[in-house]
C-alpha positions as CSV (number, residue, x, y, z in Angstrom):
1,M,32.5,17.8,89.2
2,K,32.5,15.9,85.7
3,A,30.0,15.6,83.3
4,V,29.5,13.7,79.8
5,L,26.5,15.4,77.6
6,Q,24.9,13.4,74.9
7,R,22.4,15.3,72.7
8,V,19.5,13.3,72.3
9,A,16.1,12.9,70.4
10,Q,14.6,10.7,73.2
11,A,16.4,8.7,76.2
12,R,15.2,6.9,78.8
13,V,16.5,4.7,81.6
14,V,15.1,1.0,82.4
15,I,15.7,-0.8,85.4
16,A,14.1,-4.5,85.9
17,G,11.9,-3.6,83.1
18,E,10.5,-0.4,84.4
19,T,11.2,3.1,83.1
20,V,12.6,5.2,86.0
21,G,13.7,8.4,83.8
22,Q,12.8,9.6,80.3
23,I,13.0,12.5,78.1
24,D,11.8,13.2,74.7
25,G,14.6,15.4,73.8
26,G,17.6,17.4,75.2
27,L,20.6,16.1,76.9
28,L,21.7,12.9,78.7
29,V,24.1,14.3,81.6
30,L,26.1,11.7,83.4
31,V,27.6,13.3,86.3
32,C,30.1,12.7,88.9
33,A,31.0,14.6,91.8
34,E,34.9,14.4,92.8
35,R,36.7,14.9,96.1
36,G,36.8,18.2,97.1
37,D,33.9,19.3,95.2
38,A,31.5,21.5,96.7
39,E,27.8,23.5,95.7
40,A,29.9,26.1,93.7
41,Q,31.4,23.3,91.5
42,A,27.9,22.0,90.8
43,D,26.3,25.4,90.4
44,K,29.1,26.2,87.7
45,L,28.8,23.1,85.9
46,L,24.9,23.3,85.8
47,A,25.4,26.9,84.4
48,K,27.7,25.9,81.8
49,I,25.6,22.7,80.6
50,L,22.4,25.2,80.6
51,K,24.2,27.6,78.4
52,L,26.4,25.4,75.9
53,R,25.3,26.1,72.5
54,I,25.4,22.7,71.0
55,F,22.4,22.6,69.7
56,S,21.6,23.6,65.7
57,D,20.0,26.8,64.7
58,D,17.8,27.2,61.5
59,A,21.1,27.7,59.6
60,G,22.7,24.5,60.9
61,K,25.1,26.1,63.1
62,M,25.6,24.9,66.8
63,N,24.0,28.2,68.2
64,L,21.2,26.9,70.8
65,S,21.4,25.9,74.1
66,V,19.3,23.0,75.7
67,Q,17.2,25.9,77.0
68,D,16.9,27.5,73.6
69,V,15.7,24.4,72.4
70,K,13.4,23.7,75.4
71,G,15.0,20.6,75.7
72,G,14.9,18.0,78.9
73,L,18.0,16.8,80.8
74,L,18.4,13.1,81.7
75,I,20.6,13.3,84.8
76,V,22.6,9.8,85.9
77,S,24.9,9.9,88.4
78,Q,28.0,8.2,87.0
79,F,30.7,7.9,89.7
80,T,33.0,5.9,87.0
81,L,33.8,9.4,85.5
82,A,36.4,9.8,88.3
83,A,38.3,6.8,87.4
84,D,42.1,6.9,86.8
85,A,43.5,4.2,84.7
86,S,47.0,5.7,84.4
87,G,48.7,3.1,87.0
88,G,47.6,-0.2,85.4
89,N,44.8,-1.9,84.3
90,R,42.5,-1.6,86.9
91,P,41.2,1.8,87.5
92,S,41.5,3.8,90.8
93,F,38.4,5.6,91.9
94,T,40.0,7.6,94.8
95,G,39.1,10.8,92.9
96,A,35.4,10.2,93.2
97,A,33.7,11.7,96.4
98,A,32.9,9.6,99.1
99,P,29.7,8.0,98.4
100,D,27.4,10.1,101.1
101,E,29.0,13.3,99.4
102,G,28.7,12.5,96.1
103,R,24.8,11.7,96.4
104,R,24.4,15.0,98.4
105,L,26.0,17.1,95.5
106,Y,24.2,14.9,92.9
107,D,20.8,15.6,95.0
108,Y,21.9,19.4,95.0
109,F,22.9,19.5,91.3
110,V,19.3,17.6,90.2
111,A,17.5,20.0,92.5
112,H,19.1,23.0,90.9
113,A,18.6,21.9,87.6
114,R,14.5,21.3,88.3
115,A,14.8,25.1,89.4
116,N,16.7,26.5,86.6
117,A,15.4,24.0,83.5
118,R,12.5,22.6,81.8
119,P,11.5,19.9,84.3
120,A,14.4,17.4,84.8
121,S,14.0,13.7,84.8
122,H,17.0,11.9,87.0
123,L,18.2,8.8,87.8
124,L,20.3,7.8,90.7
125,L,22.6,5.0,90.3
126,N,24.8,3.7,93.3
127,Q,27.7,5.9,93.7
């Protein structure tokens, strides 16, 4: 699995004028399941995300995790992270998990994030 993390003071996802996910502060997590991924990869990725020390402490050093700062997670499915554009101008997405498997692993990831972190918001975009 792959993820792109963005520290945010606040974030929300709006579709057709309706807010479908939001957090006050924490991490925006774009996540992608790749071919061959299983629950073990999801567990490892989530554990790493929750423990990454990417928030500043009182001394200004990046020394705190999202859990330490009691931040939220806004998790968005983003299969395009598996894009391979090395062969031309049209990216290939063959590295992404099949849609059903990608959704299953995404749902697994979100469920485990909810169980292991502050209540997580999430959004499922077409995978």
